[in-house]
C-alpha angles and dihedrals in degrees: 000000000000115000111256134194089257090055090052094046091052092049097041124081107220091197091061092051094048093043089062088062103028125025111245133197121213122237099190096181090061095036091235144103127231132198116270092232117081122247092011093112098208104154126179117199106208092190095059095026088232133130134205126193103188098183090058096038088238135134144144146108131305092283091055090052094049091049097048099038104029102026094238119155116222097263092049091048091050092053093045095051095042091054093044094052098039098251127145108275109252118239120215132197121191094264092050091049091052091048091052092048091048091050093049091049091049091050090051090056096044095045090054093044090052089065090052093050092049090053090050091051092050090052098047116084090187093056093044090053089053091051090050089050089059088057097250125142113254103171103037131192136227089268097038114034119207112278092218089060100043093045094042093230115178143184131228116205094184094248098146096177092055095049091044091054090049092052092049089050088054089052092249120143105241090210096057112114096253092051092047088053086063106035102020130220131259120203133354094052095152093051091045091051091053092049094052096034092240124152102225125215119251093247091052091057094041093052094031087225139099111207118221130222111305117251130248091049129146102224123221112197111210097220128180125175091348097308126105112224101171145006131218127183142207122199110238093211100050137011098269124133128201133202125189119253109273090222090062106028104026127238122333113274134211118256119242109199127224093266096050122108130156091252096052112132094219136021134190121214113215134172105245147017097260092058091048092050089049092053089047089057087055090051095251122134110235141171121210107213093202092195094308121149117243099240124179095268095051090046090052090052093048093046090059087076116087095223124033123192127188114207109167125164120292096245136097095268091049092050092050093048092043093061093049093048094047091050088056094047095049140235099305096055110109128229123220124203111198119220088232133031092287142341095278092051088051090052090055091050097049109288113154140184090261097048090047091052090051092048092053092046091057096042111126124229119254089245091058092048092053091045089054090049090052092049093048096046110120095187119071093220091053090047091051091050092050091047090055088048090055092054093048086058095044093060087062093049121110109262093235093051091046093054091046094051099032097104093042093051094045089052092048089053091045091237131140118240092253093050091046091052092047093051091046091053091049092050091050093050092050088053093051095256129125124242091275094052095258123131110274093206129044139174116228125171089349093303126112116235135186124212114232132175133220127220091277095053095255113143130219134174120248120197114239099176137009091225137055121236139172137182107246100175134028104202128190111199111206121195094180093261106045138019126223121193119218134176125218109212131193126194145183133206124228087256089063094251112144119235115221119261108261135190120232126183112236090237091058097041097080094053089063093210090117099082090065092042096046102032103025129216094334090073098078121184122194121251122260138100093249097043095095093050093050093044091053092053091043093056092048094049098039095049109098132182093021110188111231110212140170118212126188119222099193139060131236134045124359132164107235120179089343095307127104110240129183113223131210134155091284094056129256121344111242099014137067130224100044114125122209120185116197131171115267096260091054098051090095087075091088123143123186110258088219115039116218131206091359096177092054091044092053090050088053090052090051089055088060087079089070097057092083143001112304093247087065105033098041098055091043092053091043091053092051092056094038094059096072088057094058093108092061105024116060109229117195102171143069124226106237115196109186137173143128124285108291095029090116092234093140092045092053094045092049090051091053090046090059085083085077100039141300113333135157134185091269098045106071112159091227142019133201087240089071120098120271091244091054093050092048091052092049092050088051096046096048095070115179091359137094119268108205112204113188137194108039098167139139114284125227095234133051092235091050092050092048091050091050093051092045092054093046092047093050098043097042092045090051091050094044091049096038092237141110138224113272115219137176133227122229089265090057094250116132120260121223111282113228107215115189109251105181140036125289125218115188126192115206145161092230145009117267108263092230119100096208091054094048091056087062094054135087100213126213122177118209131197136173092245090057096058125078105228141153134079111329092008122136089254094054092045091049093050096046104034112014105039094073088057097051095082089056088054090054093045090052090045095055091046088052090050092047090061093059106029096124091054094043092050088062099035104044099060089051091048090050091055093048094049092046090057090046091051091049090054092046095058114289109126105159114104094248102023102084091050091049092052092047094048094049091048090055088064091053093045093050090052090051091050090049092049090054092047093057094043096250091128139002122255095248092057091046092053091048093049090046090054090052091050092051092053091047091053092047089051092050090049091052092052090047090056090054091050091046090054091050093050100048113120096247093051090045091049095053093037091057092049092050092049093048090050090048091050092047095238093118133029145182130218123224111262094225096040104035093152095051107090093194089065092055118110123259099025123252090253090065099040121099125230095263096038110161124229111229104171141279140308143194133183095290110022147039117221103203128191097239103220096032094051094047093048090051092051092047092049091048092059093040091057089052092053095256129115116224104243102223145044127253092254091045092057092048091052092050093048089050092050090052091045094241093121123068109195135166113274111292089002139097094215137055133204118252120197110216113181107311097340137068128226130191110236145166106252107207133168113256108251090199095057117039119010092180089057091051090057095041117124093216125069120226114250103179100085104126097201097054115094126192113237134195124255092258090063092060112108 
């Protein structure tokens, strides 16, 4: 482990350091040194390794002395002391150095504040009565000093002005993070956070206030080696605890009581501060865990004590935690069961120093407790589990103690000696030890070795790999639906050259092919069929201090530690320490974790409306602010911005996308040329954000055009239906289904020629004459000045949403229903269209509400602009209905025929004068050389050759770069539904008699003659040349 300041303070002797500068005289009976000069009041406490020089108003640890008396900065002092006391020289990077400096600064504030809180406790009769009620000594005697003094207990009345004045008097900045944790901050939170490099909470920014520590609190100073590193509080009027904000005061710390010192022979682990203070009053060293995790460093500190006792509360939570902690501490740790709920309750009901000493003396070891459990188990399965538990403890037992108790333990388990030895060997092997309890695998000279034995029991080391490696991070990647575990591995060659950190999926780790794949030929493994298996186990057992980490591989909303957080490539907005890993092309989706100048940023976003006509800029802006609501507002449409080359559609979309990061016209995150799988994965990953897909344009080949339409059809249908494409693996199991989870904006040169797709679009047409551009124009200003502010708008917006999510989750679906009905009444008649209009408007309305909340606009202006937006959306919806009508298959079918007739590339003959060329339509003068014959006509109908006509229509669109969006049968069905087709009963076709022969035709009303007839509900039955035929005659 890296040498820390605590390691150095434990190894250093502060009296030796100070004695080199000031002559000291020992007072052995008090375990302290005093200055040789009289009345100078320099006292050195050798127990706490702390000095106090009262006449100079000075005190601190060895680092404080070296700074004040030798001018050493902390880093220099660390290196000096480590070298002097033979410790590994600490290595600092810039981040570690800053963390050390921040911790020291925080300790300076808290150590000073502890004096203030103690004075307040001494002056408060109400607080002193509470302390007495807990059973603690307040007055003290020569033999028994007051507990409130030795433990440093304090009281916080809530008088902010008084504490602020005290801190200023101590030359402490009252706006430093540690001070703000105590007294709070009103106003200017965002600016303050930037100054101190703090990531503020969402509620701090929303309220523009950081609330200090609540009043009427008993204060527990978390003191170690004379320095206070943390405070916790307990309300004296009700059972309510308080911990300082981690952003300002760091993580919660364990509580070392007044009797604890590194050299203490025994230590008791308890749950909270009150129990630790109680044991301190009894003269027993104790550590209050306070919910802390027993990491390797804390375990190492605890294990320095000869006797370790675990005395957690007598409740279910305490029992569960006790077992886990004792397993970590080992078989010889002892367990204490308090006569009452906990130590402090026992004190109030008569516990004394003497009874506590007797209780600790009789406390059983953890090994004995588990042996008793095994003996008392009535169920065989429980007994087997407890037996396994015993052996997991035995492998940690000192070899001498194990040999001494071997027979006793085997008898208690009702096992023969041979069975006991076999089970012990098995337990050792499972733990990566050999049969003698020694490590089976070792690293020597940056090579990995395995210990093996010959027939005579002699051991030797066999090389498994000519490199050293260890797992440094165990990462769980979470995409919101599934979790994938990965290991980050570092290595080193025998030459000392470091191998790069690589990432290996847990499923691939065991195969051990990854060293060659990731590190190449320099990562040499020894030959042998079992080498890979042993190397796998070696890496797992040799890797220590593995960092456990969760990474998120999606954007958008996620509940983290009970709080809703909005994720982007930079992490979570409003909180630090959340890691988000996105593919390279998605790293542009990067919001600031702390928004700045939100009001100005929102005003910049409002100016986006001026860059183009409102029927372009308003839906774009609405879509941007709608996307973060995807989790609560169902969205079944895609925003489709189309226009010819030069219409600035990509420029406008990129500008809008700057609300999510840095985008430009040539950096779309996706293109329609990508594979369908890739587009599906992107739409899944970009949760609660906008996926911009660019470049929907006609392809040069039929296959290319068909592939484009197939991708668009699948993806837009999935999004419109809120579903994903189900696929199978080769073993017939189902693959993960990637359901779109955000909003899609597509830029295109045309609309998709498929009616069912178009109904799922909200269409916006762009054009160069509809965009304000040029030097000094709104577009230029937006690109150069406003775009960098947009992401701060979005960051502020999602923080604003986070503060009201529960309310929005209930309110928005109801608002969506209300607005859908309003849109239907105002003109939207298509099945999906009113809902699309209503949903898009919600995005615009939410942005208006947010703008009002930050003071970027007044409510009257927001209502007026919202009314304009509603009318714009209704107008766009009306135009979309007209376009949808024009592009329906039936209209396209007849439209193509009419154009072909007009161009003279197709013609019809008159039904009653088929042989007379002059009666053909169009006339011979208009027809081209290869004019195609499609059927017959009369004054009211066309009689089309079914296959020939459809093939001509299909070819007509194909030549123009468009795919006809329906099948031959599909068109017939639609014409029949609209009563444009007059077939024989139960048929699509009729029989036309032309001269002496009959031909099967599609009999359709002429669209160029009588529109009322085309819409008539009754077919015409007076055509003399049409003959009814039987079913068998149908082709």
